[in-house]
OpenMM code with the backbone's topology and positions (N, CA, C; nanometers):
from openmm import Vec3, app, unit

residues = "MET THR THR LYS GLY ARG PRO PRO LEU THR ASP ASP GLU LYS ALA GLU ARG VAL ALA LYS ARG LYS ALA ASP GLY ALA THR MET ARG ALA ALA ARG GLU ALA LEU GLY LEU THR GLN GLY ALA VAL ALA GLU ALA ALA ALA ILE THR LEU GLY ARG SER ILE THR LYS GLN ALA VAL CYS ALA TRP GLU THR GLY ARG VAL GLY THR PRO ALA ALA MET LEU GLU TRP ALA ALA ALA GLU ARG ASP LEU PHE SER".split()
positions = [
    Vec3(0.0885, -0.1196, -0.0009),
    Vec3(-0.0339, 0.0198, 0.0598),
    Vec3(0.0878, 0.1351, -0.0370),
    Vec3(0.0491, 0.2454, -0.0894),
    Vec3(0.1005, 0.3523, -0.0585),
    Vec3(0.0584, 0.3947, 0.0319),
    Vec3(0.1416, 0.5247, 0.0636),
    Vec3(0.0890, 0.6276, 0.2105),
    Vec3(-0.0544, 0.6909, 0.1934),
    Vec3(-0.1123, 0.6999, 0.1067),
    Vec3(-0.2293, 0.7273, 0.0932),
    Vec3(-0.3434, 0.6310, 0.0936),
    Vec3(-0.3258, 0.4914, 0.1015),
    Vec3(-0.3562, 0.3869, 0.1301),
    Vec3(-0.4604, 0.3263, 0.0384),
    Vec3(-0.3833, 0.3874, -0.1209),
    Vec3(-0.3843, 0.3109, -0.2683),
    Vec3(-0.3022, 0.2223, -0.2748),
    Vec3(-0.3187, 0.1019, -0.3307),
    Vec3(-0.2553, -0.0044, -0.3953),
    Vec3(-0.1403, 0.0964, -0.5177),
    Vec3(-0.0317, 0.0691, -0.5444),
    Vec3(0.0778, 0.1552, -0.6450),
    Vec3(-0.0055, 0.1250, -0.7741),
    Vec3(0.0023, 0.2027, -0.8872),
    Vec3(-0.0433, 0.1676, -0.9994),
    Vec3(0.0472, 0.0682, -1.1026),
    Vec3(-0.0719, -0.0086, -1.1749),
    Vec3(0.0239, -0.1210, -1.2470),
    Vec3(0.1011, -0.0468, -1.3903),
    Vec3(0.1986, -0.1249, -1.4355),
    Vec3(0.2381, -0.0657, -1.5381),
    Vec3(0.1188, -0.0193, -1.6466),
    Vec3(0.0348, -0.0658, -1.6512),
    Vec3(-0.0625, -0.0348, -1.7646),
    Vec3(-0.1449, 0.0555, -1.7200),
    Vec3(-0.1953, 0.0692, -1.6008),
    Vec3(-0.2625, 0.2012, -1.5493),
    Vec3(-0.1593, 0.3072, -1.5782),
    Vec3(-0.0022, 0.3019, -1.5536),
    Vec3(0.0686, 0.4294, -1.5523),
    Vec3(0.0701, 0.4407, -1.6990),
    Vec3(0.0658, 0.3592, -1.8219),
    Vec3(0.0845, 0.3736, -1.9570),
    Vec3(-0.0328, 0.4335, -1.9661),
    Vec3(-0.1842, 0.4237, -1.9479),
    Vec3(-0.2763, 0.4687, -1.9533),
    Vec3(-0.2224, 0.6090, -1.9338),
    Vec3(-0.2407, 0.6529, -1.8215),
    Vec3(-0.2290, 0.7588, -1.8134),
    Vec3(-0.1549, 0.8597, -1.8720),
    Vec3(-0.0184, 0.8261, -1.9267),
    Vec3(0.0485, 0.9109, -1.9917),
    Vec3(-0.0241, 0.9140, -2.1208),
    Vec3(-0.0704, 0.7990, -2.2003),
    Vec3(-0.1470, 0.8139, -2.3251),
    Vec3(-0.2488, 0.9296, -2.3033),
    Vec3(-0.3136, 0.9109, -2.1804),
    Vec3(-0.4512, 1.0272, -2.1882),
    Vec3(-0.3676, 1.1731, -2.1685),
    Vec3(-0.2578, 1.2010, -2.1074),
    Vec3(-0.1635, 1.3122, -2.0789),
    Vec3(-0.1210, 1.3857, -2.2539),
    Vec3(-0.1148, 1.2818, -2.2689),
    Vec3(0.0005, 1.3018, -2.4047),
    Vec3(-0.1598, 1.3516, -2.5431),
    Vec3(-0.2511, 1.2425, -2.5084),
    Vec3(-0.3540, 1.3164, -2.5962),
    Vec3(-0.4400, 1.4422, -2.5953),
    Vec3(-0.4488, 1.4877, -2.4550),
    Vec3(-0.5096, 1.5865, -2.3601),
    Vec3(-0.3752, 1.7338, -2.4517),
    Vec3(-0.2547, 1.6841, -2.4036),
    Vec3(-0.2021, 1.8012, -2.4765),
    Vec3(-0.2005, 1.8089, -2.6325),
    Vec3(-0.2546, 1.6938, -2.7092),
    Vec3(-0.2422, 1.7249, -2.8580),
    Vec3(-0.3321, 1.8089, -2.8366),
    Vec3(-0.4546, 1.8111, -2.7740),
    Vec3(-0.5803, 1.8323, -2.7928),
    Vec3(-0.5384, 2.0287, -2.7804),
    Vec3(-0.4896, 2.0496, -2.6600),
    Vec3(-0.4293, 2.1709, -2.6455),
    Vec3(-0.3546, 2.2437, -2.7812),
    Vec3(-0.2939, 2.1566, -2.7793),
    Vec3(-0.1909, 2.1767, -2.9324),
    Vec3(-0.2512, 2.2248, -3.0117),
    Vec3(-0.3446, 2.1460, -3.0627),
    Vec3(-0.4078, 2.1948, -3.1663),
    Vec3(-0.5139, 2.2898, -3.2108),
    Vec3(-0.5619, 2.3019, -3.0881),
    Vec3(-0.6327, 2.4395, -3.0731),
    Vec3(-0.6057, 2.5521, -3.0536),
    Vec3(-0.4497, 2.5392, -2.9941),
    Vec3(-0.3642, 2.6561, -3.0083),
    Vec3(-0.3148, 2.6705, -3.1469),
    Vec3(-0.2796, 2.5942, -3.2229),
    Vec3(-0.2602, 2.6206, -3.3490),
    Vec3(-0.3500, 2.6688, -3.4365),
    Vec3(-0.4767, 2.6146, -3.4224),
    Vec3(-0.6191, 2.6309, -3.5176),
    Vec3(-0.6511, 2.8074, -3.5022),
    Vec3(-0.6185, 2.8267, -3.3645),
    Vec3(-0.6491, 2.9543, -3.3283),
    Vec3(-0.5530, 3.0803, -3.3549),
    Vec3(-0.4334, 3.0327, -3.3848),
    Vec3(-0.3093, 3.1206, -3.4513),
    Vec3(-0.2619, 3.2118, -3.3194),
    Vec3(-0.2798, 3.0944, -3.1677),
    Vec3(-0.2341, 3.1791, -3.0568),
    Vec3(-0.0496, 3.0836, -3.0126),
    Vec3(0.0352, 3.2096, -2.9604),
    Vec3(0.0935, 3.1625, -2.8866),
    Vec3(0.1014, 3.0883, -2.7629),
    Vec3(0.1994, 3.0092, -2.6852),
    Vec3(0.1543, 2.9429, -2.5291),
    Vec3(0.1535, 3.0472, -2.4787),
    Vec3(0.2152, 3.1892, -2.5147),
    Vec3(0.1873, 3.2775, -2.4218),
    Vec3(0.0549, 3.3349, -2.4034),
    Vec3(-0.0060, 3.3237, -2.4842),
    Vec3(-0.1570, 3.4013, -2.5482),
    Vec3(-0.2334, 3.2565, -2.4597),
    Vec3(-0.2180, 3.1319, -2.4391),
    Vec3(-0.2960, 3.0591, -2.4113),
    Vec3(-0.2605, 3.0343, -2.2422),
    Vec3(-0.1488, 3.1082, -2.2222),
    Vec3(-0.1328, 3.0987, -2.0577),
    Vec3(-0.1767, 3.1952, -1.9812),
    Vec3(-0.1847, 3.3420, -2.1058),
    Vec3(-0.2769, 3.4571, -2.0336),
    Vec3(-0.4252, 3.4346, -2.0046),
    Vec3(-0.4652, 3.3194, -2.1408),
    Vec3(-0.6044, 3.2622, -2.0924),
    Vec3(-0.6200, 3.1605, -1.9960),
    Vec3(-0.5202, 3.1093, -1.9974),
    Vec3(-0.5486, 3.0176, -1.8782),
    Vec3(-0.5421, 3.0668, -1.7205),
    Vec3(-0.4867, 3.1936, -1.7133),
    Vec3(-0.4760, 3.2455, -1.5865),
    Vec3(-0.6469, 3.2730, -1.5702),
    Vec3(-0.6760, 3.3829, -1.6676),
    Vec3(-0.8349, 3.3844, -1.6725),
    Vec3(-0.8979, 3.2632, -1.6262),
    Vec3(-0.9160, 3.1736, -1.7166),
    Vec3(-0.9866, 3.0378, -1.6784),
    Vec3(-0.9728, 2.9599, -1.5551),
    Vec3(-0.8515, 2.9799, -1.5088),
    Vec3(-0.8156, 2.8921, -1.3593),
    Vec3(-0.8057, 2.9669, -1.2470),
    Vec3(-0.8272, 3.0890, -1.2981),
    Vec3(-0.7935, 3.2241, -1.1610),
    Vec3(-0.6324, 3.2370, -1.0861),
    Vec3(-0.5502, 3.1834, -1.1426),
    Vec3(-0.4384, 3.1554, -1.0767),
    Vec3(-0.3107, 3.2153, -1.2067),
    Vec3(-0.1747, 3.2476, -1.1714),
    Vec3(-0.1186, 3.2605, -1.2995),
    Vec3(-0.0360, 3.1071, -1.3579),
    Vec3(-0.0240, 3.1162, -1.4457),
    Vec3(-0.0041, 3.0717, -1.5551),
    Vec3(0.0832, 3.0532, -1.6661),
    Vec3(0.2559, 3.0018, -1.6661),
    Vec3(0.3611, 3.0425, -1.7126),
    Vec3(0.3326, 2.9669, -1.8898),
    Vec3(0.4147, 3.0059, -1.9782),
    Vec3(0.3796, 2.9466, -2.1310),
    Vec3(0.4664, 2.8483, -2.0917),
    Vec3(0.5685, 2.8013, -1.9982),
    Vec3(0.6296, 2.6863, -1.9777),
    Vec3(0.5177, 2.6037, -1.9258),
    Vec3(0.4377, 2.5959, -1.8254),
    Vec3(0.3284, 2.5360, -1.8012),
    Vec3(0.2194, 2.4928, -1.9173),
    Vec3(0.2193, 2.5549, -2.0435),
    Vec3(0.1575, 2.5453, -2.1563),
    Vec3(0.2127, 2.4324, -2.2305),
    Vec3(0.3459, 2.4601, -2.2320),
    Vec3(0.4024, 2.3555, -2.3075),
    Vec3(0.4244, 2.2220, -2.2209),
    Vec3(0.4410, 2.2043, -2.1430),
    Vec3(0.4300, 2.1166, -2.0661),
    Vec3(0.3015, 2.0127, -2.0729),
    Vec3(0.1886, 2.1057, -2.0717),
    Vec3(0.0600, 2.0394, -2.0955),
    Vec3(0.0601, 1.9955, -2.2339),
    Vec3(0.0985, 2.0293, -2.3366),
    Vec3(0.1052, 2.0191, -2.4935),
    Vec3(0.1920, 1.9300, -2.5232),
    Vec3(0.2992, 1.8885, -2.4424),
    Vec3(0.3823, 1.7355, -2.4702),
    Vec3(0.3327, 1.6541, -2.3584),
    Vec3(0.2439, 1.6566, -2.2732),
    Vec3(0.1774, 1.5264, -2.1849),
    Vec3(0.2855, 1.5362, -2.0545),
    Vec3(0.4044, 1.6367, -2.0057),
    Vec3(0.4883, 1.6073, -1.9167),
    Vec3(0.3832, 1.5698, -1.7801),
    Vec3(0.2625, 1.7037, -1.8398),
    Vec3(0.1919, 1.6898, -1.6583),
    Vec3(0.0251, 1.7268, -1.7280),
    Vec3(-0.0252, 1.6563, -1.6632),
    Vec3(-0.1966, 1.6912, -1.7014),
    Vec3(-0.2411, 1.8133, -1.7305),
    Vec3(-0.3295, 1.8087, -1.8077),
    Vec3(-0.4041, 1.9621, -1.8623),
    Vec3(-0.5361, 1.9422, -1.7737),
    Vec3(-0.5288, 2.0571, -1.6987),
    Vec3(-0.6098, 2.1145, -1.6242),
    Vec3(-0.7661, 2.0749, -1.7214),
    Vec3(-0.9032, 2.0307, -1.6540),
    Vec3(-1.0275, 1.9916, -1.7531),
    Vec3(-1.0904, 2.1002, -1.7679),
    Vec3(-1.0986, 2.2510, -1.6828),
    Vec3(-1.1477, 2.3670, -1.7529),
    Vec3(-1.0357, 2.4261, -1.8697),
    Vec3(-0.9301, 2.4276, -1.8636),
    Vec3(-0.8468, 2.4049, -2.0231),
    Vec3(-0.9044, 2.3417, -2.0906),
    Vec3(-0.9196, 2.1656, -2.1047),
    Vec3(-0.9686, 2.1244, -2.1977),
    Vec3(-1.1611, 2.1637, -2.2740),
    Vec3(-1.1889, 2.2251, -2.1701),
    Vec3(-1.2840, 2.2477, -2.1699),
    Vec3(-1.2863, 2.3902, -2.2692),
    Vec3(-1.2320, 2.4575, -2.2338),
    Vec3(-1.1682, 2.5882, -2.2841),
    Vec3(-1.1428, 2.6012, -2.4145),
    Vec3(-1.0611, 2.4725, -2.4469),
    Vec3(-0.9979, 2.4618, -2.5927),
    Vec3(-1.0931, 2.4326, -2.6951),
    Vec3(-1.2132, 2.2910, -2.6445),
    Vec3(-1.3209, 2.2833, -2.6844),
    Vec3(-1.3994, 2.4015, -2.7381),
    Vec3(-1.4183, 2.4915, -2.6580),
    Vec3(-1.5252, 2.5966, -2.6602),
    Vec3(-1.4603, 2.6593, -2.7991),
    Vec3(-1.3125, 2.7205, -2.7446),
    Vec3(-1.2827, 2.7877, -2.8574),
    Vec3(-1.2245, 2.7587, -2.9585),
    Vec3(-1.2178, 2.5947, -3.0223),
    Vec3(-1.2118, 2.5630, -3.1347),
    Vec3(-1.3953, 2.5825, -3.2005),
    Vec3(-1.4800, 2.5488, -3.1059),
    Vec3(-1.6256, 2.5537, -3.1423),
    Vec3(-1.6116, 2.6864, -3.2384),
    Vec3(-1.5821, 2.7702, -3.1277),
    Vec3(-1.6538, 2.9175, -3.1722),
    Vec3(-1.5703, 3.0071, -3.2869),
    Vec3(-1.4538, 2.9724, -3.3061),
    Vec3(-1.3907, 3.0050, -3.4342),
    Vec3(-1.3486, 2.9255, -3.5417),
    Vec3(-1.4223, 2.7730, -3.5696),
    Vec3(-1.4182, 2.6890, -3.6978),
    Vec3(-1.5316, 2.6762, -3.7773),
] * unit.nanometer
topology = app.Topology()
chain = topology.addChain("A")
for resn in residues:
    res = topology.addResidue(resn, chain)
    for name in ("N", "CA", "C"):
        topology.addAtom(name, app.Element.getBySymbol(name[0]), res)
């Protein structure tokens, strides 16, 4: 057991999480590029959407799947793509 009382993830579960992060990141990048925005511009929009400071490095980490993309930003990306496509 881990310290949080949950069993450790299996290798398959870890792989699924990585694949989801990368797919979500690809969604963010596609939305940003379709809108003609820079990572810095998305960081500014993210700061408004999430109510906290976001750097362009954070946006890069989302897009590459190094860290998970916040659900609110995936919703933002979907809404922006629908609005401008």
